[in-house]
C-alpha positions in Angstrom: 106.1 91.4 135.1 104.4 89.9 131.7 100.8 89.0 132.1 100.7 85.4 132.3 99.3 84.6 129.0 102.1 86.7 127.4 104.6 84.7 129.2 102.9 81.6 128.4 102.8 82.7 124.5 106.5 83.3 124.8 107.4 79.9 126.1 105.1 78.4 123.4 107.1 80.1 120.7 110.3 79.1 122.3 109.3 75.3 122.5 107.9 75.6 118.8 111.1 76.8 117.9 113.1 74.1 119.7 111.0 71.5 118.1 111.5 73.1 114.5 115.5 72.9 115.3 115.3 69.2 115.8 116.1 66.8 112.7 112.8 65.9 111.3 111.2 62.6 111.7 107.3 61.8 112.3 107.7 62.4 116.2 109.2 65.8 115.9 106.8 66.5 112.9 103.9 65.7 115.2 105.7 67.7 118.0 106.1 70.9 115.7 102.1 70.6 114.8 101.2 70.3 118.5 103.2 73.4 119.5 102.1 75.4 116.4 98.4 74.9 117.6 99.3 76.1 121.1 101.2 79.0 119.8 98.4 80.1 117.4 95.9 79.7 120.1 97.6 81.5 122.7 98.7 84.2 120.3 95.2 85.3 119.3 94.0 84.8 122.9 96.7 87.0 124.5 96.3 89.7 121.7 92.4 89.7 122.5 93.2 90.3 126.1 95.8 92.9 125.8 93.5 94.6 123.1 90.4 94.3 125.3 88.4 92.8 122.4 85.1 91.2 123.2 84.7 88.9 120.2 85.9 85.6 120.7 85.8 84.5 117.1 89.7 83.8 116.3 89.5 85.8 112.9 87.9 88.6 113.8 90.5 89.0 116.5 93.2 88.5 113.9 91.6 91.1 111.8 91.8 93.6 114.9 95.4 92.7 115.4 96.1 93.7 111.9 94.3 97.1 112.5 96.5 97.7 115.5 99.6 96.7 113.8 100.3 93.7 115.9 100.8 91.6 112.7 102.4 91.9 109.4 100.5 89.7 107.2 96.7 89.2 108.1 96.2 86.8 105.3 99.0 84.5 106.6 97.6 84.9 110.1 94.1 83.9 108.9 95.8 80.8 107.4 97.3 80.0 110.7 94.0 79.7 112.2 92.7 77.5 109.5 95.7 75.4 109.6 95.3 75.1 113.3 91.9 74.0 113.0 92.8 71.4 110.0 95.4 70.0 112.1 93.2 69.5 115.4 90.3 68.0 113.5 91.8 65.7 111.0 95.0 63.6 110.9 96.2 62.8 107.6 99.9 62.5 106.5 99.3 65.1 103.8 97.8 67.6 106.3 100.3 67.0 108.5 103.1 67.9 106.3 101.4 70.9 105.0 100.8 72.2 108.5 104.4 71.1 109.5 105.9 73.1 106.6 103.4 76.0 107.1 104.5 76.0 111.0 108.2 76.6 110.0 107.2 79.8 107.8 104.8 81.2 110.5 107.2 81.1 113.2 108.8 84.6 112.2 105.1 86.1 112.3 104.6 84.7 115.9 107.7 86.2 117.0 106.7 89.5 115.7 103.6 89.2 117.1 104.9 88.3 120.7 107.5 91.6 120.1 104.5 93.7 119.4 102.3 92.6 122.4 105.6 92.7 124.7 105.6 96.5 123.9 102.0 97.2 125.3 
């Protein structure tokens, strides 16, 4: 059976993909952003738990994820942390559009992470 956080992470990715697959409007864009935030958060926290990492700093966990080959593109994953933070603490249309577009491009990385974590 999958650990609770890994199954939650997998579900978050599925929900993100469902939102991405919808025709874009303001509501869908905001849904994609929210689901992206959940997915990024659950991703690094699930990896932290599986790796047994003691740090709680997301970017340090991402670097360790790269060392353990859980992710392909460390820079894109670090950018995801920044995008998640930017969208959580600020709401501006231009930022929302950037985060929405980034979330779409980041979905394959999230899926890859989930597949790697699932192997552990």
